[in-house]
C-alpha positions as CSV (number, residue, x, y, z in Angstrom):
1,M,-4.7,-18.6,6.0
2,G,-7.0,-15.7,5.7
3,C,-6.1,-12.5,4.0
4,P,-5.5,-10.0,6.8
5,I,-5.2,-6.3,6.2
6,V,-1.5,-5.6,6.8
7,H,-0.6,-2.2,5.4
8,F,-1.9,1.2,4.2
9,E,-0.5,3.8,1.8
10,I,-1.3,7.5,1.6
11,G,-0.5,9.1,-1.8
12,C,0.3,12.7,-2.2
13,R,1.9,15.3,-4.5
14,N,4.2,16.8,-1.8
15,S,5.7,14.2,0.6
16,A,7.3,16.7,2.9
17,K,4.1,18.7,3.4
18,T,2.0,15.5,3.8
19,V,4.5,14.0,6.3
20,A,4.4,17.2,8.3
21,F,0.6,17.2,8.4
22,Y,0.3,13.7,9.7
23,R,3.2,14.1,12.1
24,D,1.7,17.3,13.6
25,L,-1.9,15.9,13.6
26,F,-1.2,12.4,15.1
27,G,2.3,12.5,16.4
28,W,3.4,9.8,13.9
29,K,7.1,9.3,13.3
30,F,8.5,8.8,9.8
31,E,11.6,7.1,8.3
32,A,12.6,7.6,4.7
33,Y,12.8,4.3,2.8
34,G,13.6,5.0,-0.9
35,P,10.8,7.0,-2.4
36,A,8.5,6.3,0.6
37,N,8.2,7.6,4.1
38,M,7.4,4.6,6.5
39,I,5.0,5.5,9.2
40,D,5.4,4.5,12.9
41,T,2.0,5.3,14.4
42,G,3.4,4.7,17.9
43,G,0.2,2.9,18.9
44,G,1.6,-0.5,19.5
45,T,-1.5,-2.0,17.7
46,G,-2.9,-1.6,14.3
47,I,-1.2,-1.8,10.9
48,S,1.8,0.0,9.5
49,G,1.8,2.3,6.5
50,H,3.7,4.7,4.4
51,I,3.4,8.0,2.5
52,S,4.4,8.0,-1.2
53,S,4.6,10.6,-3.9
54,L,4.3,8.8,-7.2
55,G,4.9,11.8,-9.4
56,H,2.0,10.8,-11.6
57,E,-1.7,10.1,-11.3
58,P,-3.2,9.1,-9.0
59,H,-1.7,11.7,-6.7
60,N,-4.1,11.7,-3.8
61,Y,-5.3,8.3,-2.6
62,V,-5.4,5.8,0.3
63,V,-4.8,2.2,-0.5
64,T,-5.4,-0.7,1.9
65,Y,-3.3,-3.9,1.4
66,A,-4.4,-7.5,2.1
67,Q,-1.7,-10.1,2.5
68,V,-2.2,-13.1,0.1
69,E,-0.5,-16.4,-0.3
70,N,-0.3,-16.3,-4.1
71,L,-0.2,-12.8,-5.7
72,E,-0.7,-14.0,-9.3
73,A,-3.6,-16.2,-8.4
74,S,-5.3,-13.4,-6.5
75,I,-4.9,-11.0,-9.4
76,Q,-6.3,-13.6,-11.8
77,K,-9.3,-14.3,-9.5
78,A,-9.9,-10.5,-9.1
79,N,-10.0,-10.1,-12.9
80,Q,-12.3,-13.1,-13.3
81,L,-14.7,-11.5,-10.8
82,G,-14.9,-8.2,-12.8
83,G,-11.9,-6.4,-11.3
84,K,-8.9,-5.1,-13.2
85,T,-5.1,-5.1,-12.7
86,M,-4.0,-1.6,-12.1
87,V,-0.4,-2.2,-11.1
88,P,1.1,-5.6,-11.9
89,P,3.3,-7.4,-9.3
90,T,6.1,-5.1,-8.3
91,E,9.0,-5.9,-6.0
92,V,9.8,-4.0,-2.9
93,P,13.5,-5.1,-2.5
94,G,14.0,-7.3,0.6
95,M,10.4,-7.0,1.7
96,G,8.1,-8.7,-0.9
97,H,5.9,-7.9,-3.8
98,F,2.7,-5.8,-4.2
99,A,0.1,-5.3,-6.8
100,W,-2.9,-2.9,-7.2
101,I,-6.3,-4.2,-8.4
102,T,-9.6,-2.4,-8.9
103,D,-12.9,-3.9,-7.9
104,P,-15.8,-3.9,-10.5
105,E,-16.6,-0.2,-9.5
106,G,-13.0,1.0,-9.9
107,T,-12.0,1.2,-6.2
108,I,-8.2,0.7,-5.8
109,F,-7.2,-2.1,-3.5
110,G,-3.7,-3.4,-2.7
111,L,-2.4,-7.0,-2.6
112,W,0.8,-7.9,-0.6
113,K,3.0,-11.0,-0.7
114,P,5.9,-10.8,1.8
115,A,9.3,-12.2,0.8
116,Q,10.0,-15.7,2.0
117,A,11.8,-15.9,5.3
């Protein structure tokens, strides 16, 4: 299996304002899911995403997520290659687990492991 890009996340300070911006700009539809607003781009192709307001730094960011077979092994390999763990494996109830790493230059990148079917 490769590691396809499967999701994106847009961080912000004000979720309502940010949702309104992208809704009005692109016609995207949103559905609240806990602290996130899931995005339906309506395109029929491409990847899904969500908008999130963490309430702490970093506030404004875009993270791309690659799906991996083994989250812990991918994090360990990233660290061996000069990256760092920014957010350790974190559960999204009923969906899977994610983590954030940084590459050697500090760019944030997401890893995603879906829940077992």
